[in-house]
C-alpha positions as CSV (number, residue, x, y, z in Angstrom):
1,X,-0.1,-0.1,0.1
2,X,1.5,3.3,-1.0
3,X,2.0,6.1,1.6
4,X,-0.8,8.8,1.4
5,X,0.6,12.1,0.0
6,X,0.9,15.2,2.6
7,X,-1.5,18.1,2.9
8,X,-1.0,21.6,3.6
9,X,-4.2,23.1,4.8
10,X,-6.4,20.4,2.9
11,X,-4.2,20.8,-0.3
12,X,-2.6,17.8,-1.5
13,X,1.4,17.9,-1.8
14,X,2.7,16.5,-4.8
15,X,5.9,16.4,-6.5
16,X,4.7,18.8,-9.3
17,X,3.6,21.6,-6.7
18,X,5.9,21.0,-4.1
19,X,7.9,24.1,-4.4
20,X,4.7,26.0,-4.9
21,X,3.5,24.8,-1.6
22,X,6.8,25.7,0.5
23,X,6.5,29.3,-1.2
24,X,2.8,29.4,-0.1
25,X,3.7,28.3,3.2
26,X,6.5,31.0,3.4
27,X,3.9,33.5,2.6
28,X,1.5,32.3,5.4
29,X,4.2,32.4,8.2
30,X,5.2,35.8,7.1
31,X,1.8,37.3,7.2
32,X,0.7,35.5,10.5
33,X,3.9,36.9,11.9
34,X,3.4,40.6,10.7
35,X,6.5,40.3,9.0
36,X,7.1,41.5,4.9
37,X,7.1,38.7,2.7
38,X,10.5,37.2,1.6
39,X,9.5,38.2,-2.1
40,X,6.4,39.8,-3.5
41,X,4.4,39.0,-5.4
42,X,4.3,35.4,-5.4
43,X,3.2,34.1,-8.9
44,X,2.1,30.6,-9.2
45,X,1.5,29.5,-12.9
46,X,0.9,26.2,-14.7
47,X,-1.7,24.4,-17.2
48,X,-5.4,24.5,-16.2
49,X,-6.3,21.8,-13.4
50,X,-2.7,21.8,-11.8
51,X,-4.0,23.4,-8.7
52,X,-2.8,26.9,-8.4
53,X,-6.1,28.4,-7.7
54,X,-6.8,25.7,-5.2
55,X,-3.4,26.3,-3.5
56,X,-4.2,30.1,-3.6
57,X,-7.5,29.5,-2.1
58,X,-6.3,27.4,0.7
59,X,-4.0,29.9,1.7
60,X,-6.6,32.4,1.6
61,X,-8.9,30.4,3.8
62,X,-6.1,29.4,6.2
63,X,-5.1,32.9,6.7
64,X,-8.8,34.4,6.8
65,X,-9.4,31.7,9.9
66,X,-6.3,32.5,11.7
67,X,-6.9,34.5,15.4
68,X,-4.7,37.5,14.4
69,X,-7.3,39.3,12.6
70,X,-5.6,39.0,9.1
71,X,-7.5,40.7,6.2
72,X,-7.8,38.9,2.9
73,X,-9.2,39.9,-0.4
74,X,-9.5,37.5,-3.5
75,X,-9.7,39.2,-6.6
76,X,-10.4,37.5,-10.2
77,X,-8.7,39.5,-13.0
78,X,-11.4,38.4,-15.4
79,X,-14.4,39.6,-13.0
80,X,-12.3,43.2,-12.9
81,X,-12.0,43.2,-16.6
82,X,-15.7,42.4,-17.4
83,X,-17.2,44.5,-14.7
84,X,-17.0,48.2,-14.9
85,X,-18.0,48.4,-11.3
86,X,-15.1,46.3,-10.1
87,X,-12.0,48.4,-9.5
88,X,-8.1,47.8,-8.4
89,X,-8.0,51.4,-6.7
90,X,-10.1,50.1,-3.7
91,X,-8.2,50.9,-0.6
92,X,-8.8,47.6,1.0
93,X,-7.0,46.0,-2.1
94,X,-3.9,48.2,-0.9
95,X,-4.1,47.6,2.9
96,X,-5.4,44.0,3.4
97,X,-2.7,41.6,4.4
98,X,-3.0,39.4,1.8
99,X,-4.4,39.7,-1.7
100,X,-5.0,37.0,-4.2
101,X,-5.2,38.1,-7.8
102,X,-6.5,35.4,-9.8
103,X,-5.8,34.4,-13.6
104,X,-3.9,37.7,-14.5
105,X,-3.9,36.7,-17.8
106,X,-7.4,37.9,-18.3
107,X,-6.8,41.2,-17.3
108,X,-8.1,43.8,-19.7
109,X,-5.6,46.2,-21.2
110,X,-7.6,49.2,-19.5
111,X,-7.0,47.7,-16.4
112,X,-3.3,47.0,-16.5
113,X,-2.1,50.5,-15.2
114,X,-4.5,50.2,-12.5
115,X,-2.8,46.7,-11.5
116,X,0.8,48.3,-11.7
117,X,-0.3,50.7,-9.2
118,X,-1.9,48.4,-7.0
119,X,1.2,45.9,-6.9
120,X,3.7,49.3,-6.3
121,X,1.4,50.5,-3.3
122,X,1.4,46.8,-2.0
123,X,4.9,46.4,-2.2
124,X,5.5,49.8,-0.6
125,X,3.5,48.8,2.3
126,X,5.1,45.4,2.7
127,X,1.7,43.6,1.9
128,X,1.7,39.8,0.7
129,X,0.3,39.6,-2.7
130,X,-0.5,36.1,-4.6
131,X,-1.0,36.0,-8.4
132,X,-2.0,33.0,-10.2
133,X,-1.8,32.7,-14.2
134,X,-1.5,29.9,-17.2
135,X,1.8,30.8,-18.0
136,X,4.9,32.5,-16.5
137,X,5.1,36.6,-16.7
138,X,7.7,36.4,-19.7
139,X,5.0,34.1,-21.7
140,X,1.8,36.6,-21.0
141,X,2.3,38.0,-24.6
142,X,-1.3,39.9,-24.0
143,X,0.0,41.9,-21.1
144,X,2.3,45.1,-21.3
145,X,5.7,44.9,-20.2
146,X,5.3,47.2,-17.5
147,X,3.1,44.6,-15.6
148,X,4.9,41.5,-16.7
149,X,8.1,42.9,-15.4
150,X,6.5,43.7,-11.9
151,X,5.3,40.2,-11.7
152,X,8.9,38.7,-12.7
153,X,10.4,40.9,-9.9
154,X,8.7,38.6,-7.3
155,X,9.0,34.8,-6.8
156,X,7.7,33.2,-9.9
157,X,6.9,29.2,-9.4
158,X,5.6,26.4,-11.9
159,X,3.1,24.0,-10.7
160,X,4.2,21.2,-13.5
161,X,1.8,19.0,-15.6
162,X,0.6,16.4,-13.5
163,X,1.8,12.9,-13.9
164,X,-0.6,10.0,-13.9
165,X,0.6,9.0,-10.6
166,X,-0.2,12.5,-9.1
167,X,-3.6,12.3,-10.9
168,X,-4.0,9.0,-9.3
169,X,-3.8,10.2,-6.0
170,X,-5.8,13.3,-6.6
171,X,-8.6,10.8,-8.2
172,X,-8.4,8.4,-5.1
173,X,-9.1,11.2,-2.6
174,X,-12.2,12.8,-4.5
175,X,-13.5,9.2,-5.0
176,X,-13.6,8.5,-1.5
177,X,-15.3,12.0,-0.6
178,X,-17.9,11.3,-3.3
179,X,-18.3,7.8,-2.1
180,X,-17.5,6.3,-5.7
181,X,-15.6,2.8,-5.0
182,X,-13.1,1.9,-7.7
183,X,-10.9,-0.9,-8.2
184,X,-7.1,-0.2,-8.5
185,X,-7.4,-1.0,-12.1
186,X,-10.3,1.0,-12.8
187,X,-8.4,4.1,-10.7
188,X,-5.2,3.5,-13.1
189,X,-7.5,3.7,-16.2
190,X,-9.0,6.9,-14.9
191,X,-5.7,8.6,-14.1
192,X,-4.1,7.8,-17.5
193,X,-7.4,9.9,-19.3
194,X,-6.3,13.2,-19.7
195,X,-3.1,14.3,-21.3
196,X,-3.5,18.4,-21.0
197,X,-1.4,18.6,-17.4
198,X,-4.3,18.7,-15.3
199,X,-6.8,16.7,-13.7
200,X,-10.0,18.9,-14.0
201,X,-11.6,16.9,-16.9
202,X,-10.9,13.7,-15.1
203,X,-12.8,14.6,-12.0
204,X,-15.5,15.5,-14.6
205,X,-15.6,12.0,-15.6
206,X,-15.6,10.8,-12.0
207,X,-18.7,13.0,-11.3
208,X,-20.8,11.2,-13.9
209,X,-19.6,8.0,-12.1
210,X,-20.9,9.1,-8.8
211,X,-24.4,9.6,-10.5
212,X,-24.3,5.7,-10.8
213,X,-22.3,4.3,-8.4
214,X,-24.7,3.3,-5.8
215,X,-26.2,0.9,-8.0
216,X,-23.4,-1.4,-8.2
217,X,-23.1,-3.8,-5.2
218,X,-19.0,-3.5,-5.4
219,X,-16.6,-1.6,-6.5
220,X,-16.7,-0.2,-10.0
221,X,-14.4,-2.2,-12.1
222,X,-12.3,-0.7,-15.3
223,X,-15.2,-2.5,-17.7
224,X,-18.1,-0.9,-15.4
225,X,-16.4,2.5,-15.8
226,X,-15.7,2.4,-19.3
227,X,-19.2,1.2,-20.0
228,X,-20.8,3.5,-17.8
229,X,-19.1,6.4,-19.3
230,X,-19.6,5.2,-23.0
231,X,-23.6,5.4,-21.9
232,X,-23.2,9.0,-20.9
233,X,-21.8,9.9,-24.0
234,X,-18.1,10.2,-22.7
235,X,-15.4,9.2,-24.8
236,X,-13.4,6.4,-23.1
237,X,-10.6,5.5,-25.9
238,X,-9.9,9.1,-27.2
239,X,-7.5,10.2,-24.5
240,X,-5.1,7.2,-24.9
241,X,-5.0,8.4,-28.8
242,X,-4.5,11.9,-27.9
243,X,-1.3,10.6,-26.0
244,X,0.1,8.6,-28.8
245,X,-0.2,11.9,-30.9
246,X,1.5,13.9,-28.6
247,X,4.1,11.5,-28.3
248,X,4.5,11.0,-32.4
249,X,4.4,15.0,-32.8
250,X,6.7,15.8,-29.9
251,X,9.1,13.3,-31.8
252,X,8.7,14.7,-35.0
253,X,9.6,18.3,-33.8
254,X,12.4,17.5,-31.5
255,X,10.6,18.6,-28.3
256,X,9.7,16.7,-25.1
257,X,6.0,15.5,-24.3
258,X,6.2,17.8,-21.4
259,X,7.2,20.8,-23.2
260,X,4.7,20.4,-25.9
261,X,1.9,20.1,-23.0
262,X,3.4,22.9,-20.9
263,X,3.3,26.7,-21.2
264,X,6.5,27.3,-23.4
265,X,5.7,29.6,-26.2
266,X,9.0,29.1,-28.3
267,X,8.3,29.0,-32.0
268,X,9.3,25.3,-32.3
269,X,7.3,24.2,-29.3
270,X,4.2,26.3,-30.2
271,X,4.2,24.8,-33.6
272,X,4.2,21.1,-32.5
273,X,1.2,22.0,-30.0
274,X,-0.5,23.5,-32.9
275,X,0.0,20.6,-35.1
276,X,-0.9,18.1,-32.4
277,X,-4.2,19.9,-31.5
278,X,-4.7,19.9,-35.4
279,X,-4.2,16.3,-36.1
280,X,-6.1,15.2,-32.8
281,X,-9.2,17.3,-34.1
282,X,-8.6,15.8,-37.6
283,X,-8.3,12.3,-36.6
284,X,-10.4,11.9,-33.7
285,X,-13.6,14.2,-34.6
286,X,-13.6,15.5,-30.7
287,X,-15.0,18.7,-29.9
288,X,-13.2,22.0,-29.1
289,X,-13.8,21.6,-25.6
290,X,-13.0,18.2,-25.2
291,X,-9.6,18.8,-27.0
292,X,-9.3,21.9,-25.0
293,X,-9.5,19.7,-21.7
294,X,-7.2,17.1,-23.0
295,X,-4.2,19.7,-23.8
296,X,-4.9,21.7,-20.7
297,X,-6.3,24.6,-22.8
298,X,-9.4,26.7,-23.5
299,X,-11.4,25.3,-26.5
300,X,-10.5,28.9,-28.2
301,X,-6.9,28.1,-28.1
302,X,-7.5,24.9,-29.8
303,X,-9.7,26.8,-32.4
304,X,-6.9,29.0,-33.1
305,X,-4.3,26.3,-33.4
306,X,-6.2,24.3,-36.0
307,X,-6.7,27.7,-38.1
308,X,-3.2,28.7,-37.7
309,X,-1.9,25.4,-38.9
310,X,-4.7,25.0,-42.1
311,X,-3.1,28.4,-43.0
312,X,0.5,27.1,-42.5
313,X,-0.1,23.9,-44.8
314,X,-0.8,25.9,-47.8
315,X,2.4,27.9,-47.4
316,X,4.9,26.1,-45.8
317,X,5.9,23.0,-47.9
318,X,7.9,21.4,-45.1
319,X,5.5,21.5,-42.5
320,X,3.1,20.3,-44.9
321,X,5.3,16.9,-45.7
322,X,5.8,16.8,-41.9
323,X,2.0,16.7,-41.3
324,X,1.8,14.2,-44.2
325,X,4.0,12.0,-42.5
326,X,2.3,12.0,-38.9
327,X,-0.7,11.5,-40.4
328,X,0.4,8.5,-42.5
329,X,1.8,7.1,-39.2
330,X,-1.2,8.2,-36.9
331,X,-4.0,7.0,-39.0
């Protein structure tokens, strides 16, 4: 029997997030002691579903329940950008002991000056700030340099794409919480179903299983899981096929699978990622949201990638030949 993964404030500590947890714990100790944080802001970044927002929320929750009268504010960059009533100039955001700014990549252009000013004011007041993003500051191309430079000046920590073993650990705990009994083989199979680096899509599959688990007298076997998901319209073979596409494309472009699925925007990596999405869409016919979940991206990113490759194939003969060769191997 494997040793259970340790926890910090309810957050499962795994190899891919261990450094991030250590950084968050340091912020917690500084805030509770009323000391200046070692580095601010703390920027947590990684693909969707790797736990950055969960970790930030765990910190906020733990501090908000501390007996020291700590003040905490959590702000969504997307909400601030969409609502004219939301503002980053609020004095409470400047003075609170901890500010968590979620999904900073969603910040609109007209809000970036206010964000820069807020970070400057908080740094001057020695207040702790945690920022989450889907990529590191240098790769947030939609944000101006004046903002990304301030983010880079803090402590930047990546939460890496989750391995099957880590996804298995998370799934095992969630399955217990949802009272879904699974055999080891079924759990192993579920943990292999997503290649995008996160666990969010797999948890969606588990949610479907929770609806029918009580009807089974014993633990759900792999066959039970596959049949149940098929009956609810969930593909059961596609993720393994995506794994094969990712493997072949990464090898063809001379990049690692981790790079292909990660946040890098180097031209060779970005092109390999777009080609993998294009081939997965073409060969498997999955919906854009399904492909987005598998690659740890938004469905609009997949659509952009497919259109980008379609255009490039008519202009780049070398790329067209590479894609033809990959298609022949994968078909």
